MARTOR-475446 format. One line per 5 residues: number of its first residue (from 0); their letters; for each residue y, z, x of C-alpha. Coordinates in steps of 0.5 Angstrom, whole numbers, plus 500, padded with zeros to 3 digits. Example, Ala and Ser with C-alpha at 12.3 -4.5 7.8 and 13.67 -1.06 7.14 Angstrom:
! MARTOR-475446
0> as> 491 516 525; 498 514 527;
This chain:
! MARTOR-475446
0> mrepl> 700 580 475; 706 583 470; 703 588 465; 705 588 458; 711 594 456;
5> ppgpg> 708 599 461; 711 606 458; 715 611 463; 711 616 467; 713 622 463;
10> sltpa> 710 619 457; 703 619 460; 698 624 459; 695 628 465; 688 624 463;
15> errlg> 692 618 463; 695 619 470; 688 620 473; 684 615 469; 689 610 468;
20> rdwrl> 694 608 462; 689 604 458; 683 608 460; 680 609 453; 681 602 450;
25> aalfl> 678 600 457; 672 604 456; 671 602 449; 671 594 451; 667 595 457;
30> tptav> 661 600 454; 657 594 452; 657 590 458; 657 597 463; 650 598 459;
35> lvgal> 647 592 459; 649 590 466; 647 597 468; 640 597 464; 638 590 466;
40> vlvpi> 640 589 473; 642 595 477; 637 600 474; 631 594 475; 634 593 483;
45> iqsfv> 633 600 484; 626 600 481; 625 594 485; 626 598 491; 622 604 489;
50> tstte> 616 599 487; 617 596 494; 615 602 497; 608 603 493; 601 600 493;
55> rhgae> 597 599 487; 590 602 488; 586 601 481; 591 603 475; 595 607 480;
60> svfvg> 601 606 485; 601 610 491; 606 611 496; 606 607 502; 613 608 505;
65> ldnyr> 615 601 509; 608 598 510; 610 593 505; 616 591 509; 612 591 515;
70> alagd> 606 587 513; 611 581 512; 613 581 519; 606 578 520; 605 574 514;
75> aqfrt> 605 567 516; 605 565 509; 612 569 508; 615 567 514; 613 559 512;
80> gvvns> 617 561 505; 623 564 509; 624 557 513; 622 553 507; 628 556 503;
85> fvfta> 633 556 509; 631 548 510; 631 547 503; 638 550 502; 641 547 508;
90> yaevf> 640 540 507; 641 540 499; 648 543 500; 650 538 506; 649 532 501;
95> kvvlg> 651 536 495; 658 537 498; 658 529 501; 656 526 495; 660 531 490;
100> laaal> 667 530 494; 665 522 494; 664 522 487; 671 527 486; 675 522 490;
105> llhrv> 673 516 486; 674 519 479; 680 522 481; 683 515 483; 680 512 476;
110> rrgra> 686 512 470; 682 509 465; 675 512 462; 675 518 467; 673 523 462;
115> lltgl> 667 518 460; 665 517 467; 665 525 468; 661 526 462; 656 521 465;
120> llvpw> 656 524 472; 654 531 468; 648 529 465; 644 531 471; 647 538 471;
125> vvptv> 646 539 463; 639 537 462; 634 542 463; 630 543 469; 624 542 466;
130> vtafs> 626 535 464; 629 533 471; 622 535 474; 618 531 470; 622 525 470;
135> wrall> 622 525 478; 615 527 478; 613 520 474; 618 516 478; 616 519 485;
140> dpifg> 608 518 483; 605 514 489; 601 509 484; 605 509 477; 611 511 479;
145> svntl> 617 506 479; 621 508 485; 615 505 490; 614 499 485; 622 497 486;
150> ltasg> 622 499 493; 616 494 494; 619 489 491; 626 489 494; 623 490 501;
155> igpll> 626 496 502; 619 500 502; 616 496 508; 622 496 512; 622 504 511;
160> aslhl> 615 504 514; 617 499 520; 623 504 521; 618 510 521; 622 514 516;
165> vdswp> 616 514 512; 609 514 515; 605 509 511; 607 505 504; 606 506 499;
170> agwls> 609 513 500; 606 519 497; 613 522 496; 611 529 493; 604 529 496;
175> dpala> 605 527 503; 606 533 507; 612 530 511; 615 527 505; 614 533 500;
180> mpsvi> 620 537 502; 625 531 503; 623 529 496; 624 536 493; 631 536 496;
185> lvnvw> 633 529 493; 632 532 486; 636 538 487; 641 534 490; 641 529 484;
190> kgvpf> 642 535 479; 647 539 483; 652 533 485; 655 534 478; 657 541 479;
195> ftvcf> 660 539 486; 664 533 483; 667 537 477; 669 543 481; 672 538 486;
200> laglk> 676 534 481; 679 540 478; 681 542 486; 684 535 487; 688 536 480;
205> aipae> 691 542 483; 694 539 490; 701 537 489; 702 529 489; 708 530 493;
210> hyeaa> 704 532 499; 700 525 499; 707 522 498; 709 525 504; 703 523 508;
215> tidga> 704 516 506; 711 516 508; 709 519 515; 704 513 516; 698 517 515;
220> sswqq> 692 513 513; 687 514 508; 682 518 513; 688 522 516; 690 524 508;
225> lrhvt> 683 526 507; 683 530 513; 690 533 513; 691 534 506; 685 533 501;
230> lpglr> 680 538 505; 685 543 507; 687 543 499; 680 544 497; 678 549 502;
235> hvitv> 678 554 498; 674 551 492; 669 548 497; 668 555 500; 667 558 493;
240> tvtls> 662 552 490; 658 552 496; 657 559 497; 655 560 489; 651 554 490;
245> siwtf> 647 556 496; 645 563 493; 642 559 487; 639 554 491; 636 559 496;
250> nnfdl> 633 563 490; 631 557 487; 624 557 483; 623 553 477; 625 546 480;
255> iwllt> 620 547 486; 614 550 482; 615 544 477; 615 539 482; 610 541 487;
260> qggpg> 608 548 486; 609 549 493; 605 544 496; 602 540 499; 599 546 502;
265> dvtap> 605 551 503; 610 545 505; 615 546 500; 613 554 498; 620 558 498;
270> yvlva> 620 565 499; 621 566 491; 614 563 490; 611 567 495; 613 574 492;
275> yskai> 611 571 485; 604 569 488; 604 576 490; 606 580 484; 604 576 478;
280> lqlqy> 598 573 481; 595 578 485; 598 584 482; 601 587 489; 607 589 485;
285> gagaa> 610 593 492; 609 587 496; 612 582 492; 618 587 491; 619 587 498;
290> atlvm> 618 580 499; 624 579 495; 629 585 497; 628 583 504; 632 577 503;
295> lpiia> 637 581 500; 642 582 506; 642 574 506; 644 574 499; 649 580 500;
300> glvfv> 652 576 506; 654 570 502; 657 575 496; 661 578 501; 664 572 503;
305> lvrll> 665 570 496; 668 577 494; 673 576 500; 675 569 498; 677 571 491;
310> rqdsg> 681 577 493; 684 572 498; 686 567 493; 689 572 488; 693 575 493;
315> nrppr> 690 581 494; 689 581 501; 692 576 507; 686 573 511; 686 577 518;
320> lsgrt> 684 571 523; 688 566 525; 687 559 524; 684 557 531; 680 563 530;
325> raalr> 677 561 523; 677 554 526; 672 556 532; 668 560 527; 667 554 522;
330> wgita> 665 550 528; 660 556 531; 657 557 524; 656 549 524; 653 548 530;
335> lvtgl> 648 554 529; 646 552 522; 645 545 525; 641 548 531; 636 552 527;
340> llwas> 635 546 522; 633 541 528; 628 547 530; 626 548 524; 625 541 521;
345> peifw> 626 536 526; 623 530 522; 627 532 516; 633 533 521; 633 525 523;
350> raavv> 631 522 517; 637 526 514; 642 524 519; 640 517 518; 641 517 510;
355> lavil> 648 521 512; 650 516 516; 649 511 511; 653 514 506; 659 515 511;
360> liaaa> 659 508 513; 659 506 505; 665 511 505; 668 508 511; 668 501 508;
365> varaa> 671 503 501; 677 507 505; 677 501 509; 677 496 503; 682 501 500;
370> saspv> 687 500 505; 687 493 506; 689 491 499; 689 493 492; 684 488 490;
375> lsrag> 679 490 495; 680 497 493; 678 497 486; 672 492 488; 670 497 493;
380> sglal> 671 503 488; 667 500 483; 661 498 487; 661 505 490; 662 508 482;
385> agllv> 656 503 480; 652 505 485; 653 513 484; 652 512 476; 645 508 477;
390> fvlgp> 643 514 482; 645 519 476; 642 516 470; 636 512 473; 632 518 471;
395> mywia> 634 519 465; 634 512 463; 627 512 465; 625 518 460; 629 514 454;
400> vtafk> 625 508 455; 618 511 457; 619 515 450; 619 509 446; 613 506 449;
405> sesqi> 605 505 447; 600 509 451; 597 502 453; 604 500 456; 605 506 460;
410> vsrvs> 598 506 463; 598 498 464; 605 498 467; 607 492 463; 614 491 462;
415> dlwpa> 616 497 466; 623 498 465; 623 496 458; 619 498 451; 615 492 449;
420> pwtle> 615 493 443; 619 499 441; 614 505 438; 614 512 436; 607 513 438;
425> qfgal> 609 519 443; 613 523 438; 607 523 433; 602 525 439; 607 530 441;
430> vanqp> 608 533 434; 600 533 433; 597 535 439; 603 541 441; 606 546 437;
435> fgrwy> 612 543 439; 616 545 433; 615 552 434; 617 552 442; 623 548 439;
440> lntim> 625 554 434; 623 559 439; 628 556 444; 634 556 439; 633 563 437;
445> vsaas> 633 566 443; 639 561 446; 643 563 440; 642 570 441; 643 571 448;
450> taval> 649 567 447; 652 571 442; 651 577 446; 654 575 452; 660 572 448;
455> vcaal> 662 578 444; 661 583 451; 664 578 455; 670 577 451; 671 585 450;
460> ggyal> 670 586 458; 673 580 461; 680 582 457; 679 589 459; 679 587 467;
465> arlrf> 684 582 466; 689 586 462; 688 593 462; 690 598 467; 685 603 468;
470> rgaqg> 682 606 475; 676 603 477; 678 596 474; 677 592 481; 670 596 483;
475> ftvtv> 667 594 476; 670 587 477; 666 587 483; 660 589 480; 660 584 475;
480> lltyv> 661 579 481; 655 582 484; 650 582 478; 652 575 477; 650 572 483;
485> mpgal> 644 577 484; 638 572 483; 632 572 478; 628 573 484; 630 580 485;
490> lfipl> 629 582 478; 623 578 475; 618 583 478; 622 590 476; 623 587 469;
495> yqlli> 616 585 468; 614 592 470; 619 595 465; 616 590 459; 609 591 460;
500> etrlt> 611 599 460; 614 598 453; 609 593 451; 614 587 450; 611 582 454;
505> dslws> 609 576 450; 614 577 445; 621 573 444; 624 580 445; 623 580 452;
510> lvlty> 627 574 453; 633 576 448; 633 582 452; 633 580 459; 637 573 458;
515> ptftl> 644 577 459; 642 579 466; 644 572 468; 649 570 462; 653 576 461;
520> pfatw> 655 577 468; 658 570 469; 661 570 462; 665 576 464; 667 573 470;
525> lltgy> 669 567 467; 673 570 462; 677 575 466; 680 569 470; 681 565 463;
530> fasip> 685 571 460; 689 572 467; 691 565 466; 694 566 459; 702 568 459;
535> vdlee> 703 575 458; 709 574 455; 706 572 449; 702 579 448; 709 583 450;
540> aalvd> 712 579 444; 706 581 439; 707 588 442; 714 589 441; 713 586 434;
545> gstrl> 709 592 432; 702 590 434; 697 594 437; 693 592 443; 687 591 439;
550> qafrr> 691 586 434; 695 583 440; 688 582 442; 685 579 436; 691 575 434;
555> vvlpl> 694 572 440; 689 572 446; 683 570 443; 686 564 439; 689 562 446;
560> akpgl> 683 563 450; 678 558 445; 677 553 451; 675 559 456; 670 562 450;
565> laval> 667 555 448; 666 554 456; 662 560 456; 658 559 450; 657 552 453;
570> ftltn> 654 555 459; 651 561 457; 647 556 452; 645 551 456; 643 557 461;
575> awnef> 638 560 456; 636 553 453; 634 551 460; 631 558 463; 624 557 466;
580> lfafv> 622 563 471; 623 569 466; 620 565 460; 614 563 465; 613 570 467;
585> fitkd> 614 574 461; 610 569 456; 603 567 456; 602 566 449; 603 559 446;
590> efktl> 606 561 439; 612 565 444; 613 560 449; 620 557 450; 621 549 451;
595> pvgmq> 621 549 459; 615 553 459; 611 550 453; 612 543 456; 610 545 463;
600> smiag> 603 548 459; 602 540 457; 600 538 464; 592 540 465; 590 539 472;
605> dvvpq> 591 532 474; 592 530 467; 599 528 466; 601 526 458; 607 522 461;
610> gqlaa> 609 518 454; 609 525 451; 612 529 456; 618 523 456; 618 524 448;
615> asllv> 619 532 449; 624 531 455; 628 526 450; 628 531 444; 630 537 449;
620> sipvv> 636 534 452; 639 531 446; 642 537 444; 645 539 450; 648 533 452;
625> vmyaf> 651 532 445; 654 539 446; 657 537 453; 660 531 450; 664 534 445;
630> gqrfl> 666 540 449; 667 537 456; 674 538 456; 673 545 454; 668 546 460;
635> teglt> 673 543 465; 679 547 462; 675 553 462; 672 552 469; 679 550 472;
640> agavk> 682 557 469; 676 561 470; 670 560 475; 674 556 480; 681 560 480;
645> g> 676 566 480;
C-alpha cells in the first residue's frame, strides 16, 4: 500500500530511522488500545498461567507446579467436556457452512427484495443469546412445546421414531441424553447461519461475473460452476469464516448453559462449563485456570491458520504448498475429523448424515430445476427460500405471539399459534414481578459506555495500523488479532480474581472495565481493514494542501469511514448488549444485573414463566433488530471492507 508523501531519507531524524517515520503519532494513537488490551487481556492471561500452578488452601494459595494439569488427565468430567466441545463445534460448523452457502447462493440470485430477505435472515444472529435459548427451550419442551405438537400433527414425529432417529415419541429434545446434544447443535446452527450467509454473500459479490460467463460458454452445469468457480472464489472467505466461528463455538458457554446447564448429566457440558464449575462454584481457581489453558494449543493452532490466511490475502506471503499438496492436506484433515466424529458420537454421526443427505438432495433438486427452465428455477428457489425463512423466523414468531397471550391461554394451549385474545397481561406481570426496568437501564449504560470506549480507541488504533509507518506495526496487528480471538473462557477466571481484589464485583464498573476485552480488539481489527480500503490519494491531497496528519485524519478519513464506524458501533453495541458470561460471573445482586443475566434469574427450578420471558425477550430484541434494520447496509459494507478482507 502506497504511503502518503514519504520524506527523503535525509530529512529523517535518528529516532525516526530507528523507530519509523510516524512513530510519535503512532505512539499517541495506539496508547489507549495498548493500555486496555495489555491490562485486560495480556496481563490476565499471564496471571491465569500463574494461577494454574497454585491450589487454594483456606484463604491462601499454595504453589503446586503442574499438579493441576496432571489431575486433568485423570478427570473424567474434563475429558467428557473436551469431547463435547469438539463434537458440538464440528457438527455445528458443517451445517453452518452448508446452510450458509445455500442461503447465500439463493440470495445472490434474487434481484428484488434482497436487502429485506438478508435483514430477515440476520434476525437470529442479532437477537440476544438469552432470547434464543428461552425461545428454543419453550419450543422443544416435550409436553408444552410446539415442535412436538406440529411434528405429531404432521405425522413426521412418529415417522422419526419408526426410523429410530429418536428413541421414543413425544421426544424429550433437551432432556433425553441421546437428543440433547443434537438439539443444542441445532440451536447453535440456527443462530450462526446468518453470519455465514452475510460473509458468503459478500464473497460472492467479489467473484467476477466473467468467470461464470466463461463457464457457461464452455457448457458447465450448475454443479460444475459451483465446484470450479464458486467454491474456489469463496475459499478464502470460507476458511476465515469457519476458523473464526470454530473458535467462538468451541468456547461457547452461554447458549449451552441457558439451554441445558450441561445436562442431562454431563452430556452437553463443554470444557468451559467444567472450568466454570471448578473455579467459580468450587473455588478451585488453579484447577479452573488449568482447564482453560490446556485448550490453548487448539486455539493457538486455529489462530495460526487465520493469521497465515490473512497474510496470504494481503499479498505479504505466497502459499508455500502446491495445489495438490493443499488438496491432499484438506482431504486428510476431513477424513481425520470424520473418523473422530464417528468414534466420539456414532449416534449423532448417523443422524447428522441423514439430515445432511436430505439437505443435499433438496439442493440438487433446486439446481436441476434451475437448469431445466426459468420457471422451475424461480419456483424451486422460492420454495427453498420460504423453507429457510420458516426455519429462521419460526422461533421469533413464537416469542412474538406468546408475549401477547394470557396466562390461561399459555397453560391450556388454546390457539397455540395465535393469541386469543391479544393482551398485555405478560408485560404487566413482568414489570410488576421483576426489576426489569433496572436491568434494562443497566444494560443500556454498560453497552453505551463500552461501545464509546471501543469506537474511540479503535478509530485511533485502526488508523495507525493502516496508515502510519513505524517499527512493530505488523507485530501489533497480530497481537490485536490474537486478543480478538482469545475467548472469554480464558479470561473470566483471572478477571474475576482481579475484580475481587479491587472490590469491583457486583458493580456496573466490573462490566464497563472488562467488556473492552472482546469489543476493542474486534473493532480495531475491522477498522484497520476499512481504513486500508480508503484511497490514500485523498489523504495525500489534503497533506499537499497544508493539512497536518491529524487534520487529514479528522476531516478526510473519518467522514469516509462512516460505514466502517457504524458497523463497529453495531457490532460492539450488540456484543455488549448480549454478553452473558462476564455478567453472570461478576454480578450476583439484582440491582446490578444486565438483561441476559436478569432474565436467566427469572427461572426458579422447574418453574419457567414462559409468558413473562417471551415479553422480556421481545423487549430485549426490538432495539437491536431496529438498529440492524437501519444499519444493515453499513454492516454489510463494513464487514466486506474490514472483517472479510482482513
